[in-house]
C-alpha positions as CSV (number, residue, x, y, z in Angstrom):
1,X,19.5,-19.0,28.6
2,X,16.1,-20.1,27.3
3,X,14.8,-16.5,27.5
4,X,17.7,-15.3,25.4
5,X,17.2,-18.0,22.7
6,X,13.4,-17.3,22.6
7,X,13.9,-13.6,22.4
8,X,16.5,-14.0,19.5
9,X,14.2,-16.3,17.6
10,X,11.3,-13.9,18.0
11,X,13.5,-11.0,16.9
12,X,14.7,-12.9,13.8
13,X,11.0,-13.7,12.9
14,X,9.9,-10.1,13.3
15,X,12.8,-8.7,11.3
16,X,12.0,-11.0,8.3
17,X,8.3,-10.1,8.0
18,X,7.7,-8.3,4.8
19,X,4.6,-6.5,3.6
20,X,5.0,-6.9,-0.1
21,X,5.9,-5.0,-3.2
22,X,4.9,-1.8,-4.9
23,X,5.1,-0.7,-8.5
24,X,4.7,3.0,-9.5
25,X,3.6,4.1,-13.0
26,X,4.1,7.4,-14.7
27,X,1.2,6.8,-17.1
28,X,-2.5,6.0,-16.3
29,X,-2.6,3.8,-19.5
30,X,0.3,1.6,-18.4
31,X,-0.9,1.1,-14.8
32,X,-0.9,-2.5,-13.9
33,X,-0.8,-3.6,-17.5
34,X,2.5,-2.1,-18.7
35,X,6.0,-1.9,-17.4
36,X,6.3,-0.1,-14.1
37,X,8.4,3.1,-13.9
38,X,9.7,2.4,-10.4
39,X,9.6,-0.9,-8.3
40,X,10.0,-1.6,-4.6
41,X,10.4,-5.2,-3.3
42,X,10.5,-6.9,0.1
43,X,9.0,-4.0,2.0
44,X,8.4,-4.1,5.7
45,X,4.9,-3.5,7.0
46,X,3.8,-0.1,8.6
47,X,5.8,1.5,5.8
48,X,5.3,4.7,3.8
49,X,6.7,4.4,0.3
50,X,7.3,8.0,-0.8
51,X,9.3,8.2,-4.0
52,X,10.0,11.7,-5.5
53,X,7.7,12.9,-8.2
54,X,4.1,12.5,-9.3
55,X,2.7,9.0,-10.2
56,X,-0.4,8.2,-12.2
57,X,-0.8,4.6,-11.0
58,X,0.3,2.3,-8.2
59,X,0.1,-1.5,-7.8
60,X,0.6,-3.1,-4.4
61,X,1.0,-6.9,-4.3
62,X,2.6,-9.8,-2.4
63,X,0.5,-8.9,0.6
64,X,-2.3,-10.8,2.3
65,X,-6.0,-9.9,2.3
66,X,-5.8,-8.6,5.9
67,X,-3.3,-5.9,5.1
68,X,-4.6,-2.4,4.7
69,X,-3.0,-0.1,2.1
70,X,-3.8,3.5,1.4
71,X,-2.7,5.8,-1.4
72,X,-2.1,9.5,-1.0
73,X,-1.9,12.5,-3.2
74,X,0.8,14.2,-1.0
75,X,4.2,13.1,0.3
76,X,4.7,11.3,3.6
77,X,1.4,9.4,3.7
78,X,-0.4,12.0,5.8
79,X,-4.0,11.1,6.8
80,X,-5.3,14.3,5.3
81,X,-3.9,13.3,1.8
82,X,-5.5,9.9,1.6
83,X,-7.5,9.4,-1.6
84,X,-8.0,5.6,-1.5
85,X,-7.9,2.7,0.9
86,X,-8.2,-1.1,0.4
87,X,-7.2,-4.5,1.8
88,X,-5.0,-6.9,0.0
89,X,-3.4,-6.7,-3.5
90,X,-4.5,-3.5,-5.1
91,X,-4.1,-1.5,-8.3
92,X,-5.2,2.1,-8.5
93,X,-5.1,4.8,-11.1
94,X,-4.9,8.5,-10.2
95,X,-7.8,10.8,-10.9
96,X,-7.5,14.6,-11.1
97,X,-4.4,14.7,-8.9
98,X,-1.2,12.6,-9.1
99,X,-0.4,10.0,-6.4
100,X,2.6,10.7,-4.2
101,X,2.9,8.0,-1.5
102,X,1.6,4.6,-0.4
103,X,1.1,3.2,3.1
104,X,1.2,-0.6,3.8
105,X,0.0,-1.6,7.3
106,X,0.8,-4.8,9.1
107,X,-1.7,-7.6,8.9
108,X,-4.8,-7.2,11.0
109,X,-4.5,-3.4,11.7
110,X,-7.6,-1.2,11.5
111,X,-8.0,2.5,11.6
112,X,-7.4,4.0,15.0
113,X,-10.8,5.7,15.1
114,X,-12.6,2.4,14.4
115,X,-14.3,3.6,11.2
116,X,-15.5,1.0,8.8
117,X,-13.3,0.4,5.8
118,X,-13.6,-1.5,2.6
119,X,-12.8,-5.2,2.4
120,X,-10.3,-6.6,-0.1
121,X,-11.2,-5.8,-3.6
122,X,-13.7,-3.1,-2.9
123,X,-13.2,0.6,-3.6
124,X,-13.5,3.1,-0.7
125,X,-12.0,6.0,-2.6
126,X,-13.7,9.2,-3.8
127,X,-14.2,8.6,-7.5
128,X,-12.8,12.0,-8.4
129,X,-9.5,11.2,-6.7
130,X,-8.5,7.6,-7.6
131,X,-10.0,4.7,-9.5
132,X,-9.8,1.1,-8.3
133,X,-8.6,-1.5,-10.9
134,X,-9.8,-5.0,-10.2
135,X,-7.0,-7.6,-10.2
136,X,-7.6,-11.1,-11.6
């Protein structure tokens, strides 16, 4: 009986963990300063947010500084399409190509190949692809 109760409590905790919120913008000028064109709330971690269409800005928030996010210029958050990567709350404007999807990892996860990535608030993207926007 104790095992069942502990398992159910753990399951309830895991199912309520959320990774945050994402706003998509259809204008570079409105990104993180204007009204979003599309909003997602209470997202789970290890999630690819892949709305239809092209987006010119994305804001990820309500996550902690140990959660990695990546933005992609193709659908389905494929590793080959990644154009930016940060930790924590982030705002990014598209460069020459529109943004198509966003990945939010669970807290504490690193890249599988062990490569060094940027800390929260630092830009690791190719400047031709995406521009980091500092959040106050």
